[in-house]
N, C-alpha and C positions, 0 to 999 in steps of 0.2 A: 611489309606484312609479316615477314618472319620475325622481325624485331618486336613487333607488337605482340605476337603470339608468345615469343620467348619471355617478354616482360610480364605477360599475364600469367604464364606458368611459374615465374619466380615470385610473383605477388600473391597468387591464389592461396597458398598455405597460410599466409598471414591474414588474409581476408576471412578465411574459414575459421581460424583461431579467434579472431576478433568477434565474429558472429557467434561463436560458441560461448564467449564470455559476455556477450550483450545480454542484458536482462530486460524482459518486457515490462510494460507498465504494471501488469497484474501477473503474479507468478505464485506457484505453490512453494512454500518453504521447503527446502531440501532438494529442489529441482536442479539448481546450478550453484553449487556452493562457492565456487571461485567468484562468480559475478556478485553473489550475495555478500560475500566478505568485502568485496570492493565497495559495494554500497555502504556497508557499515563503517568503512574507513572514510568515505566521503561525507556522510551525514553523522558527524560525531556529536553534535549538539542534541540534547534531549528535549522533548516537549516541555518538561519541567523547567529546564534552563531557558527555553524560548519564552516561557511564561514568567520570567524574572524570579524563578525559584518560589513562585506562589502556587502551592499545591492545589488550592481551591480553584484558582484560575485554570491550571492545567487540567484538572478534573472536569471543569465546566466546558472547556474546549473539546475534550474527548467525548463527553456526554452529548454535547450539541452535534458532534459529527455522527454519533450513533443514532441519534434521533433523526438526523437528516437522511441516514441510510434507511431507517424505517419509513420515512415519508417518501423517499424515492422508490422504495419497493412497492408501496401502496400505489403510487402514481403509475408505475409500469405494470402493476398487477403481478408482482413476483412475491411468492410466499416465503418469507424469512422465518416464520414462526417455528421455534424448536431448533434453529440453527445455532450451534455453539462453535466458536471459531477462534483461532489465534490469529492476530494481525500484527504485522510489522509494517508501519506506514512511514514513508519517507516524503517529507514536504520540502518544497522550494522555500527560499526566504520570504516569498510573497504569500505563502500559505496554500499554494496549489499542490495537490498530491502528484509527486513525480513517479512514485512506485508504491505498490502495496503488495506485500507478501501475505499469504494466508495459509492456514492449515486447519482443516476441520478436526474438531476434537472427537475423541472416541464416543463421547456421550451425546453427540450431535444427531439431529435428524438427518437421514441420508438425503443428500442433494447431489445432482449431477455436476461434475467438475466443470464442464463446458458452460453450464448455466450460471454457476456462481462466478466464474471468470467474466462472463458477459455482463452480469449484473454489476460487478465491481468496476469493470472498464467503463460502463455507462455512467456509474456514479462519479468516478473521478473526473470524467469529462465535464461534468456540470457543477461540481462542488469546489468551494474554496474555503479553507479554514479562516475565520476572521482573526488572524494573528500574523504579524510580520516579525521577522527576525533578521539579524545581521548576517546570518549564515543558514544553510540548510539544516533541518532538524528531523528527528525521528521519534517514534514511540512503538513499543512492543508490549502487547497485553492481550488478554482474552476478551471476548464479547459474547453476549447471549441475546438472542432476539426472540420476542420483541424487547425493546429497551423499556424497562419498567422502573428504573431508578429515577427518583426526583430529588432535586436539591431542597433542603429545608433551611430556613433562616433561624438558627438557634444561637 
């Protein structure tokens, strides 16, 4: 028993440090810079690169995800109108969202942090980007809700 306790005492600081650096599925940008930097090193490929350097395809993928957020918000009766937000999204090679960082912009409608986190967590559990890649990829940009942008065929 003493050996077990001693082992736990020796390992505990490393477990605490690992937990401090662990990053949740949904997080506010600026909360844990070390873990965030680790994510940016692991997800080096961009959405544009994952879209074979086709800017229109990358834009379409992003726009489709924003529209899916709008639809999910309507489905669960969550009001996104007036929310302006920065996103940094990290996808698996299969297109599942592994992590999403967010930061409300200064010109955003005021929303409760716990509510936006819960919304984003629910969204990523049910959403998959229709894009596959040979490695994880990411995208950082702003969004405004509701999504009003439409593609035109010019």
